[in-house]
C-alpha angles and dihedrals in degrees: 000000000000118000115268095202100098127150091020099138117088094232092050092047089053091052089048091051093047101045110024112098123247119247111290114253091230090058093049092047092052093049096046094045091049091050093048092056087080104010123068097174119050111200113156133018126182125202109200120206085010097172107199093335106280091145098022098068093053090063094055098088092055104048139053089228134014124190125194118200126190135165090227117083090197091057092047090051090052091051092050091047097052108028113098102181109110094212093059123089134173135210140168115259138130125244097251095051111046110177098224134106125261117277094009106118131071098193137021118190132184125184128189094346116075090095088069095055138088084244096198092054091044092052093049089053092048091049089052095054099037119098118229107288089018116144137229116202120185118180142162141181119245127214118316128239128185118234130202137175086249104063093206091055090049091053091050093048090050091049090053092047094048093046087057099044101035104025107032091039096034096114092051099057088086100147112099091201090077088078088066090057095041093055093052098255092287089150092058129072138186102226098218122116089232098062135133142171121228131190123192136166122241126197126192131178114223136174114239087249092057091044089056089048090052090053090047089059092061116108087227092057092047090054090047092049093050090055095038106031094162097049113106109199096165103065093059090040091056091047092054092048092050091049092050090049091045092227135126099208125124119266091245089055099043116092126201129181119235124198131190139163119250116210118200136186113196128179139170125222110235120255104250091202092068 
């Protein structure tokens, strides 16, 4: 099995915190509305494999208490350093051993990480801590494309992006579990009777500088960079993007629109009183 200990170095965790996108509002709306179908009071939410809090902080307005757990101490430290919400806390724990009492949590979320887990053990632990009618939501982004009002330009931008992420870095995507994420978790299930799959599209505007930062947060790029510390892939990447856009602006001033599918599994623990 592929190693689960990703993003453990402090510098990598800082890149992750700076450049990884926050949870999409459409995802949060779906999760909260689904939960409120059977839950009127929202007390505790847990974000498993929370990283530095990209999904954790979005839960804060809806719950009395939110806890983010991650196996990486560096990521937890980043979350503690940058999160301002007083009802959010972070701690180090792995997905199959969540240090909370039985029947104590209304919602468990997991973004961009379930492919690293022993999913059966993770689900049993989630089932243990969820209250009746509590919800588990597991979601992940698929592969990005770049969109433009001129479809041909959009295709060229996407080609450039994919050549960087899947060709230049091809030898460094060495974790087979990524296939589980890329195919939208179709090989995983939440074994509750009340269970559904949801797919939605997410768009995000980024400067070319932030897009390069996003790529630099990939585990594949970090492996590439360790082996090739003097190789600059971003200057020529920016040049190709600017040429395709037919502009002469600086990378930090040039905005592109990214789009990706988000695949979600969401399920509700049965009410044992029924």
